[in-house]
DRENLO-129579 format. One record per residue (C-alpha): residue in one letter; x, y, z. Coordinates in steps of 0.2 Angstrom, whole numbers, always signed. Example, Ala and Ser with C-alpha at 12.3 -4.5 7.8 and 13.67 -1.06 7.14 Angstrom:
R  res      x      y      z
R    a    +62    -22    +39
R    s    +68     -5    +36
END
This chain:
R  res      x      y      z
R    m   -224    -51    +52
R    a   -229    -66    +41
R    e   -214    -71    +30
R    t   -214    -76    +11
R    l   -209    -95    +10
R    t   -199    -98     -6
R    h   -194   -116    -14
R    i   -178   -123    -18
R    g   -176   -112    -35
R    q   -183    -98    -32
R    t   -179    -80    -28
R    e   -187    -69    -15
R    p   -196    -55    -19
R    r   -186    -40    -17
R    p   -197    -30     -5
R    t   -203    -12     -6
R    g   -210     +3     +2
R    w   -202     +8    +17
R    r   -196    -11    +20
R    g   -186    -11     +4
R    i   -177     +6     +8
R    a   -170     -2    +26
R    a   -167    -20    +14
R    d   -156     -7     +4
R    w   -148     +1    +21
R    s   -140    -14    +29
R    s   -137    -23    +13
R    d   -119    -20    +18
R    q   -121    -30    +32
R    r   -125    -46    +17
R    a   -111    -39    +10
R    f    -98    -43    +22
R    k   -108    -57    +32
R    n    -95    -70    +29
R    v    -81    -58    +31
R    s    -67    -60    +43
R    w    -64    -45    +57
R    g    -47    -44    +50
R    k    -48    -41    +32
R    a    -65    -30    +34
R    m    -54    -21    +47
R    m    -40    -17    +33
R    w    -51    -15    +21
R    i    -58     +2    +32
R    f    -40     +5    +35
R    l    -36     +8    +19
R    l    -52    +16    +14
R    s    -49    +27    +25
R    d    -29    +28    +19
R    t    -34    +31     +3
R    f    -43    +49     +7
R    i    -27    +52    +15
R    f    -14    +50     +3
R    g    -28    +60     -8
R    c    -27    +75     +2
R    f     -8    +74     +0
R    l     -9    +73    -20
R    l    -22    +87    -18
R    a    -11   +101     -9
R    y     +3    +97    -20
R    m     -8    +99    -37
R    t    -14   +116    -29
R    a     +2   +120    -22
R    r    +10   +115    -38
R    i     -2   +125    -51
R    s     -5   +142    -37
R    t    +14   +146    -35
R    r    +22   +160    -43
R    e    +42   +154    -46
R    p    +46   +139    -59
R    w    +42   +123    -51
R    p    +62   +112    -53
R    n    +62   +100    -66
R    p    +61    +82    -62
R    s    +71    +76    -73
R    e    +87    +89    -66
R    v    +80    +87    -47
R    f    +83    +68    -47
R    a    +94    +62    -60
R    l   +111    +51    -54
R    r   +128    +58    -61
R    i   +136    +37    -66
R    g   +150    +36    -75
R    g   +153    +55    -81
R    s   +136    +56    -83
R    e   +120    +64    -78
R    i   +107    +51    -80
R    p    +86    +56    -76
R    l    +76    +47    -63
R    i    +87    +32    -65
R    l    +86    +31    -47
R    i    +67    +33    -46
R    a    +66    +24    -58
R    i    +72     +7    -51
R    m    +63    +13    -37
R    t    +50     +6    -44
R    f    +53     -8    -53
R    v    +61    -15    -34
R    l    +42    -11    -27
R    i    +29    -15    -43
R    s    +41    -33    -41
R    s    +38    -33    -20
R    s    +20    -34    -27
R    g    +21    -49    -38
R    t    +31    -59    -23
R    m    +18    -56    -13
R    a     +5    -60    -24
R    m    +12    -77    -26
R    a    +15    -81     -8
R    v     -3    -76     -7
R    n     -7    -92    -18
R    f     +6   -105     -7
R    g     -3    -96     +8
R    y    -18   -105     +0
R    r    -10   -121     -3
R    r     -4   -120    +14
R    d    +14   -121     +9
R    r    +22   -113    +26
R    r    +40   -116    +16
R    k    +37   -104     +0
R    t    +25    -93     +9
R    a    +35    -88    +23
R    i    +52    -88    +11
R    l    +39    -73     -3
R    m    +35    -64    +12
R    l    +57    -64    +16
R    l    +60    -60     -4
R    t    +45    -44     -1
R    a    +54    -39    +10
R    a    +69    -40     +8
R    l    +62    -28     -8
R    g    +52    -17     +3
R    a    +69    -12    +11
R    t    +76    -12     -4
R    f    +66     +0     -6
R    v    +65    +12     +8
R    g    +86     +9     +8
R    m    +84    +17    -10
R    q    +74    +31     -3
R    a    +83    +36    +12
R    f    +98    +38     -1
R    e    +89    +50    -12
R    w    +85    +61     +3
R    t   +103    +62     +9
R    k   +105    +66     -9
R    l    +97    +80     -9
R    i    +98    +88     +7
R    t   +117    +89     +4
R    e   +109    +98    -13
R    g   +101   +111     -2
R    v    +82   +103     -2
R    r    +74   +110    +14
R    p    +54   +109    +17
R    w    +54   +128    +19
R    g    +67   +130     +1
R    n    +76   +124    -14
R    p    +90   +129    -26
R    w    +82   +125    -41
R    g    +63   +135    -36
R    a    +49   +133    -28
R    a    +52   +133     -8
R    q    +34   +122     -8
R    f    +42   +109    -17
R    g    +56   +102     -2
R    s    +40   +102     +7
R    s    +30    +92     -3
R    f    +43    +78     -6
R    f    +49    +76    +12
R    m    +28    +75    +15
R    i    +22    +63     +2
R    t    +38    +53     -1
R    g    +42    +51    +18
R    f    +22    +46    +25
R    h    +22    +32    +10
R    g    +39    +24    +14
R    t    +31    +24    +32
R    h    +21    +15    +28
R    v    +31     +3    +19
R    t    +43     -1    +32
R    i    +28     -6    +43
R    g    +24    -15    +31
R    v    +39    -23    +33
R    i    +43    -28    +48
R    f    +24    -35    +46
R    l    +28    -45    +32
R    i    +45    -52    +43
R    i    +31    -53    +55
R    v    +20    -62    +49
R    a    +32    -74    +39
R    r    +40    -81    +55
R    k    +23    -85    +61
R    v    +21    -97    +46
R    w    +38   -103    +45
R    r    +36   -111    +63
R    g    +18   -116    +59
R    d     +7   -107    +69
R    f     -7   -106    +57
R    d     -6   -124    +54
R    t     -7   -128    +74
R    g    -17   -113    +80
R    r     -4   -106    +92
R    r    -11    -92   +102
R    g     -1    -75   +100
R    f     -5    -58    +91
R    f     -8    -60    +70
R    t    -12    -77    +73
R    s    -30    -84    +65
R    r    -39   -102    +67
R    k    -31   -116    +64
R    g    -28   -122    +47
R    r    -30   -103    +38
R    y    -20    -91    +31
R    e    -28    -76    +33
R    n    -18    -66    +39
R    v     -5    -67    +23
R    e    -19    -60    +12
R    i    -19    -46    +24
R    m     -5    -43    +23
R    g     -6    -47     +6
R    l    -17    -31     +5
R    y     -7    -18    +14
R    w     +4    -21     -1
R    h     -4    -20    -13
R    f    -12     -3     -7
R    v     +5     +3     -7
R    d    +12     -3    -20
R    l     -1     +6    -30
R    v     +0    +22    -21
R    w    +16    +23    -23
R    v    +12    +22    -44
R    f     +1    +42    -41
R    i    +18    +48    -32
R    f    +29    +41    -48
R    a    +18    +48    -58
R    f    +10    +64    -51
R    f    +30    +70    -44
R    y    +44    +64    -52
R    l    +35    +62    -74
R    w    +26    +78    -70
END
């Protein structure tokens, strides 16, 4: 089949008819033609994870709207006693600040990775992992506090029984993502520090020589985890 030749500076005419339909359906192949498999698969994973978190939040909102019992007041449930007075949502505010700050350090790590600065990239990734571990630690403290106060998946002292199951399911699933992210941040930071991405050393999570692509892939995952927490914070703690 003859093809239309184009000169430099000229645009190829868009095919029409059935060929145009085929070109539209294959546009995703052109869009991802210059994207590595690792980055493309991470985007696909994040898309599927978005549906899962979206279903969890929709189920939570449905349970909260449909229940006939009063929903526990987050300002009272998540209050922390400091200096003899109850401060509402203080722990949640600190957790949010820590996680959002870790997103900033991760962005700087990716930036220095593009510059091939091994030392700063590894240090910032380890700092991101430390902030993530701090977040998980504070979440464990939050869980322990609520469990000792009588919160269970099947009931709680303040109101609707669905509160406990929704809380443990959503925050637990997100906390698992943060924990997995911390582990992989440490693994990739170690490989950056050893210079595996500069020498092309064989092994897991090592990209081609001279490319710090895995740092960027970790950044995609970590920013997603931070973004999900913003929605959890808004729907679960502020509503």
